[in-house]
Backbone as ProteinMPNN parsed JSONL, in Angstrom:
{"seq_chain_A": "MSYQLIKRCSVVAGFAILLSGCSVFSSSDAPQVGERSEQCRRNPGSCMYNGKYEPGERAYAEREAARLNRESLERLRRRAG", "coords_chain_A": {"N_chain_A": [[37.458, 58.312, -1.984], [37.327, 56.275, 0.82], [39.718, 54.099, 2.215], [38.645, 51.842, 3.587], [36.036, 51.64, 2.522], [36.526, 51.02, -0.266], [37.771, 48.502, 0.293], [35.402, 47.197, 1.344], [33.728, 47.165, -0.807], [35.088, 45.665, -2.5], [35.131, 43.187, -1.369], [32.293, 42.564, -1.446], [31.937, 42.584, -4.206], [33.676, 40.372, -4.866], [32.391, 38.213, -3.516], [30.049, 38.207, -4.792], [30.96, 37.483, -7.325], [31.981, 34.837, -6.772], [29.523, 33.588, -6.199], [28.154, 33.706, -8.544], [29.823, 32.177, -10.157], [29.44, 29.731, -9.092], [26.96, 28.984, -9.827], [27.377, 28.774, -12.503], [28.854, 26.297, -12.798], [27.018, 24.41, -11.95], [25.221, 21.424, -12.276], [23.398, 21.08, -15.246], [22.377, 18.784, -16.485], [21.129, 17.39, -14.566], [17.734, 16.45, -13.283], [15.276, 18.845, -12.789], [13.636, 19.983, -9.911], [10.77, 19.73, -10.158], [10.638, 18.18, -12.439], [11.775, 15.776, -11.493], [10.065, 15.233, -9.573], [7.805, 14.437, -11.048], [8.75, 12.37, -12.513], [8.994, 10.695, -10.392], [6.537, 10.151, -9.785], [5.511, 8.897, -11.91], [7.04, 6.483, -12.052], [7.476, 5.087, -9.416], [9.334, 3.275, -8.356], [11.973, 4.242, -9.348], [12.736, 6.034, -7.761], [13.406, 5.108, -5.439], [15.626, 4.14, -2.779], [18.046, 2.044, -2.809], [20.569, 1.238, -1.685], [23.0, 0.593, 0.917], [22.262, 1.405, 4.307], [23.161, 3.804, 6.939], [23.985, 3.178, 10.435], [20.847, 3.25, 12.058], [19.857, 5.029, 10.352], [17.908, 3.866, 8.412], [15.569, 3.376, 10.148], [15.048, 5.914, 10.959], [14.345, 7.072, 8.546], [12.035, 5.63, 7.903], [10.316, 6.473, 10.186], [10.293, 9.214, 9.713], [8.971, 9.2, 7.188], [6.403, 8.092, 7.938], [5.537, 10.138, 9.58], [5.446, 12.355, 7.764], [3.431, 11.348, 6.107], [1.222, 11.206, 7.868], [0.792, 13.837, 8.489], [0.072, 14.801, 5.852], [-2.278, 13.383, 5.56], [-3.781, 14.688, 7.558], [-4.033, 17.312, 6.608], [-5.641, 16.718, 4.354], [-7.846, 15.874, 5.674], [-8.583, 18.204, 7.0], [-9.132, 20.001, 4.727], [-11.256, 18.516, 3.569], [-13.347, 18.745, 5.358]], "CA_chain_A": [[36.803, 57.171, -1.467], [38.424, 55.767, 1.765], [40.34, 52.585, 1.931], [37.647, 50.806, 4.047], [34.861, 51.558, 1.428], [37.021, 50.414, -1.431], [37.863, 47.078, 0.835], [34.13, 46.525, 1.39], [33.164, 46.949, -2.109], [35.942, 44.645, -3.109], [34.685, 41.953, -0.623], [31.013, 42.235, -1.902], [32.051, 42.08, -5.627], [34.343, 39.172, -4.802], [31.333, 37.295, -3.044], [29.075, 38.119, -6.081], [31.695, 36.693, -8.419], [31.966, 33.605, -6.284], [28.243, 33.011, -6.117], [27.882, 33.568, -10.02], [30.632, 30.959, -10.646], [28.899, 28.278, -8.45], [25.778, 28.54, -10.642], [27.85, 28.285, -13.878], [29.386, 24.954, -12.581], [25.929, 23.572, -11.421], [24.824, 20.413, -13.377], [22.287, 21.297, -15.9], [21.854, 17.555, -16.788], [20.294, 16.882, -13.384], [16.514, 16.839, -13.419], [14.864, 19.977, -11.775], [12.729, 19.359, -8.715], [9.457, 19.515, -10.667], [10.703, 17.074, -13.33], [12.06, 14.661, -10.612], [8.788, 14.771, -8.877], [6.911, 13.921, -12.022], [9.362, 11.113, -12.842], [8.692, 9.607, -9.326], [4.895, 9.965, -9.849], [5.183, 7.895, -13.019], [7.799, 5.27, -11.784], [7.967, 5.227, -7.971], [10.652, 2.396, -8.155], [13.146, 4.774, -9.815], [13.025, 7.014, -6.641], [13.655, 4.252, -4.153], [16.949, 3.942, -2.378], [18.482, 0.473, -2.734], [21.833, 0.972, -1.021], [23.233, 0.366, 2.238], [21.922, 2.516, 5.204], [23.997, 3.973, 7.999], [23.078, 2.642, 11.586], [19.714, 4.037, 12.51], [19.184, 5.799, 9.141], [16.498, 3.336, 7.859], [14.46, 3.606, 11.182], [14.775, 7.356, 10.878], [13.688, 7.313, 7.342], [10.599, 5.265, 8.157], [9.603, 7.304, 10.939], [10.046, 10.493, 8.943], [7.893, 8.962, 6.114], [5.257, 7.982, 8.646], [5.344, 11.395, 10.142], [4.963, 13.064, 6.623], [1.979, 10.676, 5.662], [0.172, 11.631, 8.85], [0.591, 15.26, 8.182], [-0.647, 14.937, 4.582], [-3.676, 12.88, 5.936], [-4.355, 15.637, 8.409], [-4.153, 18.26, 5.788], [-6.595, 16.268, 3.538], [-9.006, 15.89, 6.529], [-9.048, 19.505, 7.212], [-9.706, 20.519, 3.504], [-12.523, 17.911, 3.282], [-14.409, 19.036, 6.119]], "C_chain_A": [[37.974, 56.665, -0.274], [38.631, 54.385, 1.492], [39.37, 51.508, 2.479], [36.519, 50.673, 3.178], [35.345, 50.728, 0.321], [37.12, 48.777, -0.909], [36.525, 46.61, 0.864], [33.671, 46.26, 0.067], [33.74, 45.778, -2.792], [35.332, 43.252, -2.672], [33.231, 41.434, -1.273], [31.148, 41.779, -3.36], [32.736, 40.639, -5.662], [33.241, 37.975, -4.498], [30.371, 37.075, -4.251], [29.573, 37.285, -7.036], [31.596, 35.135, -8.094], [30.636, 32.991, -6.422], [27.945, 32.873, -7.697], [28.671, 32.358, -10.513], [30.074, 29.781, -10.064], [27.668, 27.994, -9.334], [26.175, 28.126, -12.025], [28.321, 26.713, -13.879], [28.198, 24.025, -12.183], [25.607, 22.658, -12.509], [23.334, 20.789, -14.131], [21.566, 20.077, -16.518], [21.018, 16.97, -15.884], [18.861, 17.415, -13.637], [16.2, 17.801, -12.41], [13.926, 19.214, -10.954], [11.337, 19.065, -9.304], [9.482, 18.227, -11.669], [11.025, 15.74, -12.448], [11.005, 14.168, -9.983], [7.745, 13.973, -9.801], [7.48, 12.46, -12.43], [9.031, 10.037, -11.633], [7.33, 9.221, -9.381], [4.628, 8.85, -10.812], [5.862, 6.551, -12.797], [8.236, 5.521, -10.442], [9.288, 4.331, -7.663], [11.772, 3.224, -8.388], [13.567, 5.787, -8.651], [13.429, 6.319, -5.258], [15.229, 4.134, -3.876], [17.321, 2.452, -2.162], [19.849, 0.129, -2.031], [21.786, 0.742, 0.282], [22.904, 1.617, 3.158], [23.021, 2.673, 6.351], [23.263, 3.445, 9.255], [22.037, 3.574, 11.965], [19.111, 4.925, 11.396], [17.737, 5.302, 8.698], [15.43, 3.548, 8.77], [13.988, 5.045, 11.141], [13.908, 7.683, 9.701], [12.182, 6.904, 7.327], [9.76, 6.079, 9.002], [9.302, 8.662, 10.403], [9.008, 10.331, 7.896], [6.635, 8.916, 6.767], [4.726, 9.31, 9.103], [4.621, 12.202, 8.954], [3.583, 12.544, 6.121], [1.064, 11.177, 6.575], [-0.104, 13.056, 8.727], [-0.245, 15.511, 6.933], [-2.087, 14.462, 4.925], [-4.415, 13.996, 6.718], [-4.882, 16.799, 7.551], [-5.556, 17.791, 4.877], [-7.974, 16.308, 4.271], [-9.574, 17.372, 6.706], [-9.689, 20.267, 6.06], [-11.112, 19.834, 3.186], [-13.467, 18.245, 4.18], [-14.364, 19.501, 7.38]], "O_chain_A": [[39.193, 56.676, -0.442], [37.959, 53.654, 0.765], [39.275, 50.413, 1.924], [36.013, 49.555, 3.082], [34.661, 49.775, -0.052], [36.619, 47.888, -1.598], [36.39, 45.492, 0.368], [33.225, 45.143, -0.195], [33.092, 45.02, -3.515], [35.083, 42.35, -3.472], [32.997, 40.26, -1.56], [30.584, 40.756, -3.749], [32.329, 39.808, -6.473], [33.234, 36.938, -5.161], [29.983, 35.966, -4.619], [28.869, 36.44, -7.589], [31.223, 34.304, -8.922], [30.617, 31.813, -6.78], [27.455, 31.799, -8.047], [28.115, 31.57, -11.277], [30.301, 28.733, -10.668], [27.367, 26.823, -9.564], [25.523, 27.309, -12.674], [28.161, 26.003, -14.871], [28.459, 22.825, -12.096], [25.708, 23.075, -13.662], [22.276, 20.745, -13.503], [20.433, 20.167, -16.991], [20.211, 16.113, -16.245], [18.672, 18.543, -14.093], [16.7, 17.723, -11.288], [13.503, 18.084, -11.2], [10.768, 18.067, -8.861], [8.568, 17.404, -11.719], [10.482, 14.685, -12.779], [10.848, 12.964, -9.776], [7.011, 13.071, -9.394], [6.718, 11.517, -12.642], [8.846, 8.834, -11.818], [6.961, 8.09, -9.065], [3.743, 8.011, -10.644], [5.352, 5.541, -13.283], [9.292, 6.125, -10.256], [10.14, 4.667, -6.84], [12.707, 3.005, -7.618], [14.689, 6.294, -8.659], [13.708, 6.912, -4.216], [15.995, 4.039, -4.835], [16.78, 1.798, -1.27], [20.211, -1.03, -1.825], [20.707, 0.669, 0.87], [23.244, 2.744, 2.798], [23.716, 1.702, 6.649], [22.046, 3.268, 9.197], [22.377, 4.734, 12.199], [18.015, 5.471, 11.521], [16.716, 5.985, 8.62], [14.347, 3.896, 8.299], [12.807, 5.373, 11.258], [12.923, 8.416, 9.782], [11.279, 7.607, 6.873], [8.618, 6.385, 8.657], [8.215, 9.206, 10.597], [8.202, 11.241, 7.703], [5.726, 9.607, 6.306], [3.524, 9.554, 9.0], [3.476, 12.64, 9.065], [2.709, 13.333, 5.762], [0.022, 11.628, 6.098], [-1.264, 13.444, 8.87], [-1.16, 16.334, 6.947], [-3.035, 15.159, 4.564], [-5.613, 14.185, 6.502], [-6.021, 17.232, 7.723], [-6.476, 18.604, 4.781], [-9.02, 16.661, 3.726], [-10.762, 17.673, 6.583], [-10.615, 21.053, 6.26], [-12.006, 20.47, 2.627], [-14.613, 18.028, 3.788], [-15.408, 19.736, 7.988]]}, "name": "protein", "num_of_chains": 1, "seq": "MSYQLIKRCSVVAGFAILLSGCSVFSSSDAPQVGERSEQCRRNPGSCMYNGKYEPGERAYAEREAARLNRESLERLRRRAG"}
């Protein structure tokens, strides 16, 4: 084996080890996406942000929510008829 091939394999193996290590340290106590979504459906207030916003962040969040609501409405209208 050439030195470059060994070096490449070592880099790939190191990267794989790094990625697997990251998954070990991820929080298993945090609710998964589906669980969080279900929790928000049952109690919408638990998913609301009540802290301070950065300058312009609140306006952006409201515009983005309005845009997403319009897109959802359009999808519903297309499906309905």
